[in-house]
N, C-alpha and C positions, 0 to 999 in steps of 0.2 A: 474277437480280436480287440484288444484294449489299444488304442491309438491317440497318441497326443500331438496335436496339431500346433506349432510354434510360429506365430506370424504378428506382424506389427499393426494391422488394419484389418477391420471387420465391419462389412456392409450389414445392416444399415447405420452402426453406431460412428464409425469413422472410415472415410474414404478419401484417398487422393489419387486413386486410380483403379486398374482393372484389378490389381492384387486383391483390393478388399472385396470385390465381387465374388472371385474365386474361393477365398478363404471364409467368406460368409456363407456361401452356398455348400461347401464340400462336407462340412460336419453331419448336416441333415441327409446329405444324399449317402453318405457312408452309413449313418446310423440306420438308414432304410434298408442297407444291405446287411444289417446285423453287427456292425462295429459299434463298441463302446467307445465313442469319440469325444474327448475333450479338448479345449483350446487353452493355450498359454500365450498371454500378451503383457505387454508393460501397461501399468494402470494410468493411461493416459486419460486425461479428464472425460473426454467424451465417452471412451470405454468403461471406466468407472461409473459414470452417471447411467449407463445402460444395462449395467449388471444388476440384476434383482436379486434380493435376498442375499448381498455379499457379506460374508463373514470372514474372520481371520481363521486360518488352517492352524491347528496346533501341530507344528512341524516337528519333524524327529531330530532335526538339527538346524543350525543357524543359516540363514540366507546370507550372500554376499552383500556388502556395501549397506549393512543395516536394514536391508529391505524386508519386508513381511509379504506373505502369501494370502491373497484372499481368493475365496471360492464361491461362487454364486450362478446365476442361471441367465443365459442370453436369450435375446427375443425369440429365437427359434427353438428354445427349450433345451439347448445343448449346455453342459456344464462347462464353465470357463474358470480359469485360474488368472489372476492379476498379479504381477510383481508390482507391489506398491512401495514407492520410494519418492522422496521429495524430486529427485532430478527428473521424474517423469511429468511433473506438475506444471511445468514452464509454459507461458504462451507460446503461440505459434503451431504448425503442424507437426506430425511425429518426428520429422528429420531436420527441421531448421526453426530457429526462433523467431519471434515477431519481425527482426530486421531482415529475414530471409537468409541468413547465414546458418550454416552448420554449427551445432553446438562444439564448443571445445572438448567436451567429453562424450563425444557420440561413440568413441569406441568403448568406455565402460558401460553406457545405457544399454548398448545392445549385447555386450559381452555378458553383462548380467542376466539378460533374457536367456541366452544360450547356457549359461552357467546352471541356471534354476532348471532349465529342462532337463539337464543331466542328472541333477540332484533329485527330480521327480522319479527317475529311473532308477535311482538308488534307495527310494523309499521315503523321499522328503514327506509327502502325504501317506501316512501309515494306512489310509484307508483305500488307496488307489495306486497300483502300480502299472505303467504303461509297458506294454510289449513292443510297440513300435513307437520311434519319435520322428516325427514330419516336418522338417524346417523349411520354411519359404523365404526365398531370396536371402540377400546378404545380411539383413537384420537379424536373421535367426541362424546364420550359417556357422556361427561357432558351436551349436548345440551338437553337431556329430564329433566336432574335435573334442569337446569336454566329455562326451559319452565316451569315446575311444580311450581317453585318459583313465576315466573312471573304471573302465573295464580291465585295464591294465592293473589299477590299484588293488580291485577286488579278484583279480585272477580268475574272472569267468565273465561270461557275456551276460549284460543287464537287459539290454534291449537292443532291437535292431534299429536302423536309421535310413531315412529317406530324405533326399535334399532336391527340392523342386526351384530351377531356375525360371523366374518368370520375365527377367530381363538381364541378359549377361552385361549389358553396358553399364549398369550401375553395380558396382563391386564392393563398397565399403573399404576403400584403400586408405592407410594410415601409416605415418612414420614408424620405422622400426623402434623407436624411442617407446612406443606403447607396450612393447613385448612385457614388461614387468607387470603393468596394470592387468594384463589378461590371465596371468597365474596358469599358464599351460607349459608342459615340459619343454625344456631347452631345445630339445631335438625336433619339435614340432615347428620351430621358425627356420628351418632350413629349406633348401631348394624344393624338397620333396614334402614340404608342408606348406606354411602361410607365405613363405617368402614370395615377393613379386616384385622383380626389378629393385631390390634394396628396400621395399617397403612390405608392410603386412596387408594381405587381403583376406578379407573375411569370406568373400565369393569363393576364394581358391581353397578356404579350409572347408566348406561343403563339399567342394568337388573332389578333394582328396580324401577326406575322412569319412563320409557317408557310405552305406554299404550300397545304397541304390541311388542313382540320379534320374531324375525326371525333369522334363521340360514340356512346354505347353502346346507343342504341335510337332508333327513328324519331321515336315520341313525345316523347321528351326532346329532340331536335334542334328539334322545333317549339316545345316549351314554353319553352325557354332563350332564345328571340327575344323573348318577352314578359316585361313588368314583374314579373310574380308570380314567376317561376321563373329570371329572368336575372341576378339577384343583382348589379344594377347595370352589367352588361356586355352586356345585350341589345342596346343600340344598336350595340355592335361587330359583334355575332353577326348582326345583321339587314344590316349592311353586307357581311358575309362569307358572306350565305347561300347564295351560288351556289358557294362553296367548302366548304359544311358539309354532311355526309352522317351520318345516324344507322344504324349497324349494329349490330343486336342481339346481344348476347354469346350465347357458347353455352357447353356443358358439355364439359369433358375426359372423354371415356369411359375413358381409362385411369385416372382418379382416381375418377369418380362413375359406378359401374356395379353395380347390386344383384346382378347375375349373378356377379361377381367381386370383391365388395368384402371384403376381410379384415377391416374393422373391425366388421362386422355378424354377429349371431348366426347366421343362415342366409342363404345365397344364394337369390335367387329372380328370377323374370323374367315377363313378361306371358303366358307359356303356363302358368304354375305359380305362383300366389301363396302357397302354404302356407307358404312360407319368411317371407312377410311378417307372417303371423299368429304366427309363432314370435318374430320380431322384436318384434313389440308386447308379446308376453308377458314377454319378456326385459326390455324397457325399464320395463315396470311394476314388475317383481321389482327391478331396479336401484334404482329410486327409492323403493321402498316403497309404490307405489300399489296400491290394490285391483285385483285381477285380474279386472275386469269387462269384459264385450264388450257391453252393453246401449246404450252411447252411445259417441260418437267419442272418441278420445285426440287433443287438439290440441298442437301443438309449436311452440316459438318458438325460432329461432336468430338472435340479433341483438344489435346494439349496443342498450342499454336507452337509448332517447332519444325524445324528443318527435318528432323528423322520422321516427323509424321506426313511429309510432303507438301507441308502447307504453302511453300513457295511456287511448287506446281500449280496448286489451287489459284493462287494469285496470277501466276503467269499466263493461266488459261482464262482467267475470268473474262477478258474481253470478248473472246470468242463464245463463251457461255452465254453472255447477255445478248451478244448478237443474234444468237439462235432463239432469243425471247425468252430464255429460261431464267429463274429466279434463284438466289441462294440466301440460306439462313445458317448462321454460324454461331455456335455457343463453344467458348473455350478461352484459354488466357495461356500466357507464355512469353514468347519472343516480342520485345517491345517494338522493333521495327515491324513485325507481322502485324501486330495490333494496330500500329498507326496507319499501315497501308489498308487493313480491312474498315479500319474507322472512316477513312478517307473516302473509301468506295462506297460505304453505306451512306455517308453524307451526300455524296454526288449523285446517287441514284437511289433514294430511300424506298422508291416502288418496286425495286428489283434486288437489292441488297440488304440484309439486316444482320446485326452483330449484337450478341451478348456477351461481353466479357465476364469472366469468372465460370463458375460452375454451379447448375442448379439440376437436381436430381430429377425433379418433376418435369422440368422444361426439356430435359434430355428425352424423357418419354414422349413428351409431345412432338419433339422435332422428329423423332425416328417414326413415330406414327402418322405425321402429317407429310413428311417428305416422299417424293417419288423415288429419288436416289440418293443413297448415303454414301458419301465420300471417305475413302480410306486409301490415299495414295502415298502409302509409306515406302520410306527407304528401306527399313528393316521392320519387321513385325512379329515377335515372338510368337503370338496367337492373334491377339486383337480380337475383343468383345463387340465392337461396334457392328461389324459386318454380320456378326452372329444375331444382335439383336435386330438389325435391318431385314435379315432373312426371316425372323420370326414375325416381324410386323409387316411383310410383304412390300418393302421398301429396297429397290434393287441395290446391292452394294456394287459401287466401282472402286476397285482395288488394284493395286500392283501385284504381279505375280511373285511374291515373296513369304517366306514364313508361314505362319498359320493362315494367312489371306490365300495363299497358293492351295492351302489343303481343304478350305471352306467353302471357295467360289468358284463354280464352273462357268467359262466364258461362254457369252451368247453368240457363239459362231452359228452359222447356218445348219451344220450338221448337230450340233448340240441343241438348237432350237427345234430341229426337227424330231429329234428322238426325246425331247422333253427333259433333258438332263441340266440344261442351263439354268443358273441361278443368279447371274450378274454380269457385270462388265468388267473384264480383266486386260491390264496393259503390262508391258515387259519392262521397258527401258525407264529408268529413273531420269527423264528429261519432260520438258514442258511439250515437246511436240507429240510424244507418243502418249502423254495425259490427254493433250487436247482432242487427239483422234478418239479416244476412249469416250470423251465427254459427248463428241459428236455422234459416235454410235449409240449413246445413251438417248440423245435427242431423236435421232432416227428410229430407234425401237419405240419411243413414247408416241411417235407420230405414225406408226404402221397404220394403213387404212382399217377403219372398223370392219369394213367387209372381208379382210383378210383375218382380222382378229377374232371375228364372231366364231365361237365354237372351238377356236384354236387354243393353245395353250402358250403361255408368256414365260419368260425366265423367272418372273417373280414367284416367289413361294411366301406363303404366310401360314403360320402355325404349322410349318412341315409339309403342308400339301400344296400342291400347284394350284394356280388360280387362271381364269380366263384373261387374256391380254386385254379384252374390251372393258373388264371392269377395273384394269389399273387405272384407267382414264377417268 
């Protein structure tokens, strides 16, 4: 099968979140299953710089906005197309300028991406024709709409389409005045198309016009069909329920593997966790934390936002520290949360450490070195951090929502007894329930060695359970 993946980020070249991890790992995984997979992205500077042997394609017809099409090789040896135009060369990240504000022509920048995806299905590159166009999140969501319109023009099916929702909360909503710039049939802008409360929603275009819809966990697929998580699109999703599937994200073993991770202090696996203890000690030294082993070291690798439950983490911080535990945080986001964490780190530098921003290698060191990784989200389509924690033998402490509910089994007594437990799970999105989960994590850490010896803990490393005695 010839498959075109359409996205705006690709690890390791360009990453603002988990979307890049998934889009970076999927082509290789599909290729291993026999698919001829290519990737289409905007020619953002980081992507352009990482594309080996990039050459212009002699296209069968012109691209919109005077763009040109480049073809080259990604680091994973996948073939990629880049839509090259000046509007993709601005400073900032893929979605905002250097001032942190969205570009005034964001609708054009990502509409062109979707339009070129459709054109490839129409024969834009005479040497390769996709059979399926797979669009990721709102940035690529117009691809199914353009493809549907192209099929109507050609009076035949050109390719199938799949649209994947990574986070329904980010929808690409623009004023209805942009409709002329999108160059889609007039009837596509009605309530059965892109119209969303008097505006235009790119996300809705993907939901309406794609042949199939996927999202990143089975629980999230159910949640987004209800008003609480549906973000105004739950009615559309209920109508497409027979075409909607939740497929849990996975972990790329070539990137996240404690037995062969160049970013961490010492390799380890489930058979020998001595390396994890070294990683823990090195992480404490790196951040100036006290070199103690009497209580767990908690880690956070996250956007600092209410959605991620970071105010719960702050609300329970005093109880966590009273239990003797330590905390390392990597992330950035809400200014008030950043300020509160900075104040905590300055007040207790041997107990709390903070690194504002994002550092991929440091993320690996935190996941490897902490005992518990915190993901107390209000909503979470899938979440990758808890999967990395499971891979590295660091217990995820999560709220029972979305993909967190699908991937972490709570350490109840019966689950510990039958060895199915993989972490600590709480239900209510409030400080009290979160704090009880933290106390359970501390209690699990402090289980007497006499009971743990030869027993199995809820921690899993590299897909296999490990002895509780070695967790400490």
